[in-house]
BAFI-3210 file (N, C-alpha, C; in Angstrom, 3 decimals, decimal comma, padded with zeros to 6 digits):
// residues 85
n [1|2|3|4|5|6|7|8|9|10|11|12|13|14|15|16|17|18|19|20|21|22|23|24|25|26|27|28|29|30|31|32|33|34|35|36|37|38|39|40|41|42|43|44|45|46|47|48|49|50|51|52|53|54|55|56|57|58|59|60|61|62|63|64|65|66|67|68|69|70|71|72|73|74|75|76|77|78|79|80|81|82|83|84|85]
n.u [000,822|002,011|003,776|002,016|000,640|002,702|003,189|000,712|000,753|002,941|001,970|-000,338|000,907|002,080|004,710|007,783|008,022|010,019|011,574|011,178|008,826|006,896|006,947|005,690|003,375|002,412|002,360|000,487|-002,340|-005,069|-008,315|-010,379|-010,623|-008,725|-008,088|-007,339|-005,094|-003,421|-003,046|-001,662|000,651|001,721|002,300|004,281|006,290|006,783|007,787|010,145|011,522|011,731|013,341|015,468|015,624|017,142|017,063|016,874|015,218|013,579|010,725|010,396|012,824|015,130|013,817|013,523|015,416|013,836|014,088|014,008|011,302|009,246|009,931|009,993|007,347|005,961|007,057|006,114|003,361|003,102|004,104|002,114|-000,021|000,728|000,407|-002,096|-001,782]
n.v [-001,200|001,217|001,695|001,959|004,237|006,158|006,181|007,097|009,655|010,754|010,763|012,376|014,688|015,423|014,673|014,085|011,076|008,061|007,154|004,455|003,887|005,715|004,910|002,368|002,639|005,151|008,744|009,582|008,335|006,682|008,115|006,339|003,229|003,758|002,784|000,128|000,621|001,866|-000,243|-002,072|-000,565|-000,340|-003,005|-003,464|-001,740|-002,994|-005,464|-004,555|-003,541|-005,845|-007,577|-006,008|-004,510|-002,404|-001,349|001,236|001,520|-000,745|-001,756|-004,103|-005,204|-007,551|-010,693|-013,114|-016,060|-019,074|-021,139|-020,057|-020,226|-018,832|-016,075|-015,875|-016,530|-014,443|-012,278|-012,797|-012,613|-009,904|-008,687|-009,360|-008,058|-005,416|-004,883|-003,660|-000,981]
n.w [000,000|000,680|-001,408|-003,541|-002,702|-002,766|-005,503|-006,469|-005,334|-006,716|-009,336|-009,082|-008,288|-010,568|-011,146|-012,868|-014,442|-014,719|-017,890|-018,699|-017,390|-018,408|-021,057|-021,165|-019,634|-019,995|-019,454|-017,619|-015,747|-017,456|-018,242|-017,937|-016,248|-014,314|-011,787|-012,347|-013,923|-012,031|-010,243|-011,887|-012,485|-009,909|-009,357|-011,267|-010,328|-007,879|-008,768|-010,023|-007,801|-006,197|-007,745|-008,280|-010,675|-012,889|-015,365|-017,681|-019,814|-020,432|-018,807|-017,277|-017,456|-019,046|-020,270|-017,763|-016,788|-017,614|-015,823|-013,334|-012,028|-010,552|-010,812|-013,608|-014,341|-013,095|-014,464|-017,085|-016,644|-015,909|-018,240|-020,048|-018,841|-019,203|-021,896|-022,878|-022,142]
ca.u [000,000|002,881|004,284|000,880|000,386|003,766|002,955|-000,448|001,213|003,800|001,111|-001,186|001,788|002,605|006,162|008,324|008,238|011,117|011,257|010,637|007,455|006,050|006,908|004,722|002,139|002,013|002,770|-000,577|-003,353|-006,183|-009,544|-011,127|-009,835|-007,617|-007,752|-006,620|-003,799|-002,634|-002,682|-000,636|001,865|002,250|002,882|005,538|007,257|007,128|008,655|011,449|012,180|012,014|014,434|016,485|015,688|017,551|017,037|016,265|014,329|012,608|010,069|010,609|014,153|015,069|013,087|014,357|015,634|012,643|014,347|013,537|009,883|008,437|010,227|009,609|005,887|005,554|007,457|005,168|002,064|003,174|004,269|000,773|-000,847|001,160|000,090|-003,150|-001,427]
ca.v [000,000|002,394|001,900|002,462|005,599|007,014|006,306|007,979|011,015|011,210|011,036|013,550|015,847|015,613|014,504|013,451|009,657|007,531|006,825|003,094|003,929|006,423|004,155|001,265|002,988|006,512|009,718|009,736|007,275|006,989|008,574|005,124|002,128|004,338|001,872|-001,002|001,160|002,080|-001,571|-002,594|000,229|-000,709|-004,348|-003,323|-001,173|-004,031|-006,411|-003,918|-003,490|-007,209|-008,174|-004,968|-004,170|-001,010|-001,010|002,552|001,492|-001,833|-001,713|-005,340|-005,723|-008,669|-011,888|-013,924|-017,473|-019,883|-022,033|-019,327|-020,316|-017,774|-014,792|-015,937|-016,475|-013,086|-011,431|-013,028|-012,067|-008,442|-008,320|-009,471|-007,002|-004,117|-004,710|-002,676|000,390]
ca.w [000,000|000,723|-002,765|-004,324|-002,238|-003,297|-006,941|-006,632|-005,019|-007,822|-010,494|-008,810|-008,212|-011,918|-011,158|-014,061|-014,196|-015,543|-019,284|-018,797|-016,880|-019,372|-022,307|-021,116|-018,938|-020,327|-018,445|-016,628|-015,866|-018,364|-017,590|-017,598|-015,691|-013,570|-010,692|-012,938|-014,318|-010,813|-009,736|-012,787|-012,266|-008,595|-009,480|-012,014|-009,384|-006,906|-009,464|-010,193|-006,495|-005,746|-008,513|-008,482|-012,099|-013,024|-016,790|-017,869|-020,978|-020,308|-017,495|-016,535|-017,765|-019,987|-019,833|-016,870|-017,087|-017,315|-014,688|-012,149|-012,359|-009,944|-011,454|-015,016|-014,478|-012,720|-015,584|-018,184|-016,229|-016,007|-019,653|-020,632|-018,229|-019,715|-023,322|-023,215|-021,800]
c.u [000,865|003,412|003,198|000,585|001,433|003,582|001,792|-000,065|002,063|002,961|000,268|-000,360|002,447|004,130|006,586|008,655|009,343|010,646|010,638|009,177|006,521|005,914|005,828|003,386|001,610|002,380|001,740|-001,575|-004,458|-007,410|-010,416|-010,153|-008,585|-007,150|-006,946|-005,208|-002,891|-002,178|-001,562|000,692|002,524|002,920|004,199|006,624|007,711|008,057|010,065|012,209|012,605|013,248|015,522|016,714|016,051|017,643|016,285|015,265|013,218|012,026|010,371|012,012|014,028|014,300|013,995|014,453|014,382|012,844|013,977|012,035|009,048|008,663|009,753|008,095|005,362|005,882|006,466|003,793|002,047|003,314|002,914|-000,120|-000,506|000,727|-000,989|-002,744|-000,470]
c.v [001,263|002,725|002,500|003,916|006,568|007,233|007,267|009,435|011,585|011,589|012,285|014,829|016,179|015,570|013,806|012,000|009,141|007,142|005,443|003,065|004,538|005,655|003,078|001,648|004,380|007,460|009,923|008,584|007,667|007,433|007,393|004,064|002,625|003,405|000,685|-000,575|001,307|000,747|-002,182|-001,874|-000,135|-002,078|-004,307|-002,758|-002,211|-005,066|-005,825|-003,844|-004,884|-007,781|-007,174|-004,676|-002,694|-000,573|000,302|002,600|000,462|-001,865|-002,940|-005,899|-006,876|-009,850|-012,746|-015,380|-018,267|-020,848|-021,372|-019,168|-019,168|-016,438|-014,796|-015,835|-015,095|-012,120|-011,569|-012,440|-010,547|-007,984|-008,360|-008,341|-005,616|-003,850|-003,681|-001,228|000,913]
c.w [000,000|-000,665|-003,657|-003,967|-002,785|-004,791|-007,201|-006,352|-006,156|-009,038|-010,251|-008,701|-009,541|-011,963|-012,442|-013,729|-015,113|-016,949|-019,403|-018,357|-017,921|-020,684|-022,274|-020,500|-019,290|-019,192|-017,335|-016,786|-016,839|-017,569|-017,161|-017,101|-014,949|-012,462|-011,201|-013,363|-013,104|-010,221|-010,578|-012,549|-010,932|-008,649|-010,261|-011,101|-008,368|-007,526|-009,593|-008,879|-006,023|-006,430|-008,890|-009,964|-012,198|-014,486|-016,963|-019,017|-020,826|-018,903|-016,647|-016,714|-018,749|-019,389|-018,949|-017,330|-016,701|-016,142|-013,357|-012,338|-011,812|-010,654|-012,903|-015,175|-014,102|-013,856|-016,745|-017,880|-016,375|-017,454|-020,362|-020,125|-018,782|-021,149|-023,616|-022,980|-022,833]
res [m|a|l|r|s|k|l|a|d|a|v|s|g|r|l|l|l|p|a|w|f|a|t|v|l|g|p|t|p|p|a|r|e|t|e|r|w|l|e|c|a|t|r|v|l|l|y|r|l|t|y|r|v|d|d|q|v|l|a|l|g|p|s|p|d|p|e|d|e|h|r|h|s|w|w|e|e|l|a|t|e|l|r|p|w]
***
């Protein structure tokens, strides 16, 4: 919830978001499905923090090794979730 709150504050404060963020999610939430957008953005941030992704272009970084089943399945889930944005 703290991460989501910080993201919501950044968006409402019109702070400049990183390029990787704006590329996949846009600079601001859409007028419709704002809640779904915020949930997706929060999950991407959590993934990046969990796996220390520091890629400045790719939101999720490169595809992880399929042998790391948990990370790979989370990466695929998020990649699919990001497509509509």
